C-alpha positions in Angstrom: 178.4 127.6 85.2 174.8 126.7 84.5 172.0 128.5 86.7 169.4 126.1 87.7 166.1 126.7 88.9 165.0 125.5 92.5 162.0 123.9 93.3 160.2 125.9 96.0 156.6 127.5 95.3 156.7 131.2 95.3 153.3 131.0 96.8 153.2 128.5 99.5 157.3 128.3 100.2 157.3 124.6 99.8 158.2 122.2 97.1 156.2 122.6 93.8 153.2 120.2 93.8 153.6 120.3 89.7 150.4 118.8 88.3 148.6 119.2 91.4 148.8 122.9 91.3 146.4 124.8 89.0 149.2 127.2 88.2 151.3 124.5 86.6 150.7 124.7 83.1 152.1 124.2 79.4 153.7 127.5 77.7 154.0 127.0 73.7 155.3 129.7 71.2 158.7 131.5 70.7 161.0 132.8 73.4 160.7 136.9 73.1 164.3 136.8 74.3 166.1 134.1 72.2 163.6 133.4 69.4 163.7 129.6 69.8 160.8 127.5 70.2 159.2 126.8 73.7 157.2 124.1 74.7 157.3 123.4 78.2 155.5 122.8 81.3 156.1 124.7 84.5 154.6 127.4 86.9 153.1 130.1 84.9 154.4 132.2 88.0 157.8 131.4 86.8 156.6 131.9 83.0 155.3 135.5 84.0 158.5 137.4 83.0 158.8 135.9 79.8 155.0 136.5 78.8 155.3 140.1 79.9 158.1 140.6 77.7 156.0 139.1 74.4 153.0 141.3 75.9 155.5 144.5 75.4 156.8 143.4 72.0 153.2 142.9 70.9 152.2 146.2 72.2 154.9 147.9 70.5 154.2 146.2 67.2 150.5 147.4 67.4 151.8 151.2 68.2 153.8 150.9 65.1 150.8 149.8 63.0 148.3 152.6 64.4 151.2 155.2 63.6 151.6 153.9 60.0 147.7 154.0 59.5 147.6 157.5 61.0 150.4 158.5 58.8 148.8 157.0 55.8 145.2 158.9 56.8 146.9 162.5 57.4 148.5 162.0 53.7 145.2 161.1 52.1 143.2 163.7 53.8 145.7 166.3 52.6 145.3 164.8 49.1 141.5 165.5 49.4 141.8 168.9 50.7 144.2 169.8 47.9 141.6 168.3 45.8 138.7 170.1 47.1 140.6 173.7 47.2 141.5 173.1 43.3 137.8 172.1 42.4 136.5 175.0 44.3 138.8 177.6 42.6 138.0 176.0 38.9 135.4 178.1 36.8 131.8 176.7 37.0 130.9 174.8 33.3 127.4 175.3 33.7 125.6 177.5 31.3 122.4 179.6 31.7 119.9 180.1 29.6 117.7 182.4 29.6 114.0 181.1 29.7 
């Protein structure tokens, strides 16, 4: 059994006015649930759950990228601290001459 969407506007509780409504628009992209291409004219209120899922996925990817960058910076800082500690312990190679 395939479910079909009704034609009732969630705001005005009357049949959808389609192109006369400011919230009726075209959404293009990839469905985050199925991975299939989307090129659909529909009420943006109906499309909102799909857009929120896509936004959540993008936020998770951004968080993962920031965490990866942070880990690289921690490793780099640790290497710099080790290098500076090694330099601080090295004997000075400056010769002093009596004037």
